[in-house]
N, C-alpha and C positions, 0 to 999 in steps of 0.2 A: 143954616141949611145943614141937615145931618149928613154923616158920611154915607149912609145908605141912599139918601136922595141923590148925592153927588155921583155915587157909583151907578145908580140906575140911570141917571142923566147921561153919563158917559157911555154906558152900555147902549142906550137908545140912539145916541149919535153914531156910534160904531155900527149899529144895525142899519140905520139909514144910509150910511156911507157904503156899506156892503150891498144894500139893495140898489142904490144908484149905480154902483159898478156893475152889478149883475144885469141891470136893465140896459146899460150902455153896451155891454158885451153881447146882449141878445141880438142886436142889429148888425153885428160884425160877422165876418166870414169865419165859418167853422173849419177846423182842420181835423185831420185824422181819417182813419179808414171808414168811418161811418158817413163821411161827407160824400154824397154821390154827385156825379157830374154828368152833364149831357154832352156826348161827343158829337158835335155838329157835323164833323167831317169824317166820322167812323174811325177816329183815332183814339188815343189815350189822353185823358185830360188830368193835369196836376195843378194843385194850388201853388201859387207863387206870390206871397204877400197879398196885396189887394187885387191880384190878377189870377188868371188861369192861362196855362199854356197847353195847347193840344198838339201832340206829335202824331203825324199820319205817315204810315209807311207806304211808299210807292215802289215800283219795280227796282229802280237803281238809285233812289234818293228818299229823303224824308221831307215832308212839309211841316212847317211850324206855324201855328196860328196863335195869335194873342187875343185873349178875351178879357173883358172887365170882370168885376166881382159878381155880376149877375149873368155872366157867361155870354155877353154880347160882343160881337167882333169890334176890335179897336183899329183905327187907322194907324198903320205902322210906318208911315212915311218918315217920321222923325225918331223911330226906334232903331237902336243899333244893338248888336249882340255878337256873341261868339259861342260856338258849340265845341265841347271837348268830347272826343270819341275815346272811350276806354275799353280795354279788354282786361277784366279783373281789376287789379290795382295799377295797371300800366296804361298811360296815355298813348294811344296809337295814332292820334291825329287831332288837329284843331282846325276849325273852319270859321272864318269871319262870316257873319250872317248879314245879308243885304236884302231889303224888301223886293219881292217878286210879285207885285200886285197886292193881294190881300194876305199874303203869307211870306215866310222866309223859305227858301229852298236850301236843303242840305244834301249836296251830292255825296255819295258814299265813296267814290273813287277806288273801288275794289276792297275797301276796308269792311270788316265785319265786327262792329263794336258790340260788346255785351251791355254796355251802359252808355247813354248819351246825357251829358250835362249841358243844359241850355242856360246861358247867362245873358239876360237882356237888360238894357238900360232904357227905362221909360220915365220921362219927365224927371231926369236926374236921379232916379231911384233904380238900384240894381235888384233884379229879381232872378231867382235861380230855381230850376226844376230838374229833377233827376229822373230819367226814364230807363227802365230795364228793358232792353230790346227783346229779351227772351220771354217777357210777360205774355206775349201773344200765345205762347205754348203752355203757360201756367197761369190761368186766370186767377184773380184775387178772390173770387167768391164761387162756391160750389154748393150744390144741394146736399144737405146733411142726410137726406133719405136715399142718397146714391142714385138719383134719377140719371140715366145715361145721357151724355151729351148736353148737360145743363151746366154752364159756366158763364160767368159774367165779370166784367171789370168794375162793376158798381154793385152796391147793395140793392136788394129788392126781394121779390118773391119768385119761387120756382114756377115756371109756366106749366109744368106737368102736374105737380102735386100741391102747389100752393104754399109749401114750407118757406120760411124765411131763409134766404141764402146765408151761409156762414162763411167766414173768412177761411180761405184754403189752409192757412197755417194752423187753424183750429180743428180742421176736419181730419179724422184719423185716416192714415194711409193703409191700404191692404197689403 
C-alpha cells in the first residue's frame, strides 16, 4: 500500500469521524444568543445543561420553572436548589429553593438584586442559570430599522417592518 493510499485512508477515516460527531451534535441542545426559547409563563428562559430554567417576576417574589430540553415542564418534587441574589459583584442574599407546586418560589424579602443565580440539582446533576434582573428594561433584541417599541428577549422578526431582530449589543446607540 502506497503512502498516498494510507494518507487518503486516514483522511477518509477522519472525515467520517468528523461527520459522525457533527451528526451527533445536531440533535443536542444549541447554546448562545441565537437559541430562542418559548417563555411559557411570560418570564425569561435560560439554557442550563440539558434543561431550561424560566424566571418569572411577580410583585414581591420570583417564580422559577424547570423545563426539559424540549421546554416541557418537569416534575420538581425531587429537585432541590439555591438562589444567590447579587448586586454587582456582591452577594446580598441566598435562598434555599423548595418546590411550591409546579415551580419554586423566591421571595425578595426587600432585596433588589441586579443578578440572580439559580443552582438546581436534578437527578444528581447540578445546573446553573444566571439572570440579569435589569434585562426587562434592556431587551436582548431590537429592530435595526429603529421601529419604536419593538424589543424582544428572543430572536425573530420585527412585527412592524419584518426585519430580522438584531442583538442589542450590536445595534448602534443614538
